[in-house]
N, C-alpha and C positions, 0 to 999 in steps of 0.2 A: 279482619276477614270475617265474613258472615258465616253463620253456622252451616247453612246449606252448602256453601263453597267448601268449607272444611270437610263436610260429610262427603261430598263428591270426590275431593282429593283423597280422602281416607279410603273410600271404596275402590278407587282406581289404582292405589299404590300397591307395592309389593308388601308381603308380610312385615319386612323390616321397616318400610315406610310407615305402615300402620302402627307399628310398635312405637316409633319415634313420635308420630302425631298424637297418639293416645297419651304418651307421657308428657308431652309439651303442647297442650292445646292452645290455640291462638286466643288472644283477647277478643272478646265479643263486645261490640258497641252496645248492644242491648241484651243483657243477660236473659231477659224473658224470651228472646228469640229461640233459644234452644229448648224451651219448655212448651209443651202443648198437651192439652187434655189431662193436666195434672201430673205429667212426668217430665223430668229433665232428661231428654234423649241423649245428650252428650254424656252426662254422668252415667247413664245406663250402659252406653257403649263402652266407656272407659272401665266401668266395674267388671264387665264381662271380659274385657281384654286382660285385666289384672289376674283373672283366674289362671291364665296360662303361666304367668310369672310365679304365682303362689305354688302351683303344682310343680313347676320346674324347680323351685327352691326345695320342695320336699324331696323330689327325685335326687337332687344334688346333696341332700342332707344339710342344707343351709337354712332350714326353717325352724324357728322357735315356736311358731304358731301350732296349736294343737287342733287338727282338723279331724272330724269324724266322717266316715263314709255316709252314714245316715243323714247327717246335717247337710253335707255338700250335695247330696242327691236330691234334696228337697228343692222344689222350684218356687216355693212360696215365701222364702225367707229373705231373699235379696230385694233391693229396691224395685227392680223390674217385676219380680214375682209378686210383690205386694200390690203393685199397680195392676198387674194382669188379673189377679184374683179379687181386686177391689174396684177402684174407680175405672180402670180400663174395661173391665167386664161389664160394668154398669152402662158405660157409654157405647162400647163397640162389641158387646157380647155376641151379636148375631152377624157381625161383619166377617166375611171369609178370610180377609187378610189378618184380622185379629185372631181368629181361630188358628190360623197357620202359625202366627207368632206364639200363641199359647202352647201349641203342640211342640213346636221346635224348641221353645224355652225349656219345657219339661225334658225333652231329649238331651239338650245341652247339659243340664244338671245331672242326668243319668250318666252321660259320658264322663263328666268331671268326677262323679263318684266312682266310676269304673277305673279311671286313671289313678285315683287315690288308692282304691282297694288294691290295684295291681302293684303300685309302688310300695304300699305298706306290706304286701306279701313278699317283697324282695325282688320282684321281677321288674327291675328298673329299665331294662331294655324295651320290654313291651310297653311299659308306661310311657317311656320317651317316644316310642314310635306312634302311639295313639295321640300324644300331645302335639307332635310335630306334623304328622301327615295322616293320621287315622281319623276315627270317628269324632274325637274331641275337636280336632282342627277343623274338620268340615262343619260340625255343629256350631262352632264359634263363628265361622264366617257366615253361616246361614243366619244366625241371630243378628249379626251386625246388618246384614242386608235387610232382614225383616224389620229391624228397628228403623232403618232409613226409609223403607216403604211406609211404615206405620207413622213415622213423623210427618211425611208428606200428607198422609190421610188426616192425621189429627190436627195439623196446622192449617188445613184448608179453612178459609174464613167461613164457608157455608157448610162445613162438615156437620152432618146430622147424626145424632146418637143412633146406634143400632140400625144403620141402613141395610 
Protein backbone atom coordinates (compact mmCIF):
# COMPACT_ATOMS: atom_id res chain seq x y z
CA UNK A 1 0.00 0.00 0.00
CA UNK A 2 1.34 3.40 -0.90
CA UNK A 3 2.12 5.89 1.83
CA UNK A 4 -0.56 8.33 0.69
CA UNK A 5 -3.19 5.58 0.91
CA UNK A 6 -1.96 4.61 4.38
CA UNK A 7 -2.16 8.24 5.40
CA UNK A 8 -5.71 8.65 4.08
CA UNK A 9 -6.86 5.51 5.88
CA UNK A 10 -5.03 6.58 9.03
CA UNK A 11 -6.71 9.99 9.07
CA UNK A 12 -10.16 8.56 8.34
CA UNK A 13 -10.03 5.86 11.00
CA UNK A 14 -11.17 5.86 14.58
CA UNK A 15 -8.56 6.48 17.28
CA UNK A 16 -8.33 2.68 17.74
CA UNK A 17 -7.81 2.21 13.98
CA UNK A 18 -5.09 4.87 14.06
CA UNK A 19 -3.36 3.17 16.98
CA UNK A 20 -3.38 -0.17 15.12
CA UNK A 21 -2.15 1.37 11.86
CA UNK A 22 0.61 3.30 13.64
CA UNK A 23 1.85 0.17 15.39
CA UNK A 24 1.76 -1.99 12.25
CA UNK A 25 2.57 0.21 9.26
CA UNK A 26 2.18 -1.42 5.88
CA UNK A 27 5.18 -2.27 3.75
CA UNK A 28 6.00 0.48 1.31
CA UNK A 29 7.19 -0.43 -2.16
CA UNK A 30 9.45 2.62 -2.27
CA UNK A 31 10.70 3.64 1.19
CA UNK A 32 11.60 7.06 -0.19
CA UNK A 33 7.91 7.69 -0.91
CA UNK A 34 7.23 8.57 2.72
CA UNK A 35 10.13 11.01 2.79
CA UNK A 36 9.92 14.53 1.50
CA UNK A 37 11.98 17.66 2.10
CA UNK A 38 14.33 15.80 4.44
CA UNK A 39 11.69 14.30 6.77
CA UNK A 40 10.23 10.81 6.95
CA UNK A 41 6.62 11.79 7.53
CA UNK A 42 5.42 8.32 8.53
CA UNK A 43 8.12 8.07 11.18
CA UNK A 44 7.18 11.53 12.47
CA UNK A 45 3.49 10.54 12.71
CA UNK A 46 4.33 7.28 14.45
CA UNK A 47 6.65 9.02 16.92
CA UNK A 48 3.94 11.44 17.93
CA UNK A 49 1.42 8.61 18.27
CA UNK A 50 3.84 6.86 20.65
CA UNK A 51 3.77 9.80 23.04
CA UNK A 52 0.26 8.76 24.08
CA UNK A 53 1.44 5.24 24.90
CA UNK A 54 4.43 6.54 26.83
CA UNK A 55 2.31 8.93 28.88
CA UNK A 56 -0.35 6.25 29.43
CA UNK A 57 2.35 3.90 30.76
CA UNK A 58 3.43 6.59 33.20
CA UNK A 59 -0.14 7.16 34.36
CA UNK A 60 -0.52 3.39 34.85
CA UNK A 61 2.79 3.19 36.74
CA UNK A 62 4.09 0.85 34.03
CA UNK A 63 6.99 3.01 32.87
CA UNK A 64 10.64 2.45 33.56
CA UNK A 65 11.58 5.44 31.40
CA UNK A 66 12.49 8.60 33.29
CA UNK A 67 10.77 11.57 31.66
CA UNK A 68 11.20 15.18 32.73
CA UNK A 69 8.51 17.80 32.20
CA UNK A 70 11.13 20.22 30.90
CA UNK A 71 12.43 17.82 28.23
CA UNK A 72 8.99 16.57 27.15
CA UNK A 73 7.77 20.17 26.81
CA UNK A 74 10.57 21.06 24.39
CA UNK A 75 9.53 21.02 20.76
CA UNK A 76 13.03 20.92 19.29
CA UNK A 77 14.28 17.55 20.57
CA UNK A 78 12.21 15.03 18.61
CA UNK A 79 12.79 14.18 14.95
CA UNK A 80 9.97 16.43 13.79
CA UNK A 81 11.12 19.30 16.00
CA UNK A 82 14.67 19.01 14.71
CA UNK A 83 13.32 19.18 11.16
CA UNK A 84 10.99 22.09 11.94
CA UNK A 85 13.78 24.12 13.52
CA UNK A 86 16.30 23.17 10.83
CA UNK A 87 15.76 21.91 7.27
CA UNK A 88 12.01 22.49 7.34
CA UNK A 89 12.36 26.12 8.39
CA UNK A 90 15.01 26.69 5.73
CA UNK A 91 12.77 25.35 3.03
CA UNK A 92 9.28 26.35 4.21
CA UNK A 93 9.86 29.01 6.85
CA UNK A 94 7.58 31.59 5.20
CA UNK A 95 4.88 29.07 4.26
CA UNK A 96 1.63 29.54 6.24
CA UNK A 97 1.04 25.79 6.52
CA UNK A 98 4.56 25.28 7.86
CA UNK A 99 4.06 28.07 10.41
CA UNK A 100 0.84 26.37 11.53
CA UNK A 101 2.67 23.05 11.92
CA UNK A 102 5.44 24.78 13.88
CA UNK A 103 2.96 26.46 16.26
CA UNK A 104 0.86 23.33 16.71
CA UNK A 105 3.92 21.16 17.28
CA UNK A 106 5.07 23.46 20.09
CA UNK A 107 1.54 23.29 21.56
CA UNK A 108 1.56 19.47 21.33
CA UNK A 109 4.75 19.31 23.41
CA UNK A 110 3.36 21.81 25.92
CA UNK A 111 0.29 19.58 26.27
CA UNK A 112 2.45 16.46 26.67
CA UNK A 113 4.45 18.27 29.35
CA UNK A 114 1.24 19.23 31.11
CA UNK A 115 -0.02 15.62 31.10
CA UNK A 116 3.32 14.49 32.51
CA UNK A 117 3.36 17.20 35.18
CA UNK A 118 -0.22 16.37 36.17
CA UNK A 119 0.53 12.64 36.38
CA UNK A 120 3.72 13.18 38.38
CA UNK A 121 1.76 15.38 40.80
CA UNK A 122 -0.47 12.38 41.45
CA UNK A 123 -3.56 13.63 39.63
CA UNK A 124 -3.88 10.57 37.43
CA UNK A 125 -7.57 11.21 36.62
CA UNK A 126 -6.90 14.66 35.15
CA UNK A 127 -3.85 13.37 33.30
CA UNK A 128 -5.95 10.53 31.87
CA UNK A 129 -8.72 12.93 30.82
CA UNK A 130 -6.24 15.21 29.01
CA UNK A 131 -4.65 12.21 27.33
CA UNK A 132 -7.92 10.66 26.13
CA UNK A 133 -10.11 13.64 25.20
CA UNK A 134 -8.48 16.86 26.38
CA UNK A 135 -5.89 19.25 25.03
CA UNK A 136 -3.30 16.54 24.46
CA UNK A 137 -5.71 14.40 22.42
CA UNK A 138 -6.76 17.36 20.28
CA UNK A 139 -3.16 18.53 19.82
CA UNK A 140 -2.11 15.03 18.78
CA UNK A 141 -4.81 14.82 16.12
CA UNK A 142 -3.96 18.31 14.88
CA UNK A 143 -0.28 17.41 14.47
CA UNK A 144 -1.15 14.32 12.44
CA UNK A 145 -3.43 16.37 10.19
CA UNK A 146 -0.78 19.09 9.83
CA UNK A 147 1.83 16.47 8.95
CA UNK A 148 -0.43 14.99 6.28
CA UNK A 149 -0.99 18.44 4.79
CA UNK A 150 2.71 19.29 4.99
CA UNK A 151 3.62 15.98 3.37
CA UNK A 152 1.40 16.85 0.41
CA UNK A 153 3.09 20.24 0.17
CA UNK A 154 6.62 18.90 0.57
CA UNK A 155 6.08 15.99 -1.85
CA UNK A 156 4.82 18.23 -4.66
CA UNK A 157 7.27 17.83 -7.54
CA UNK A 158 7.40 21.57 -8.10
CA UNK A 159 7.25 22.69 -4.47
CA UNK A 160 9.30 25.80 -4.09
CA UNK A 161 11.15 26.70 -0.94
CA UNK A 162 9.53 29.48 1.08
CA UNK A 163 6.57 30.18 -1.18
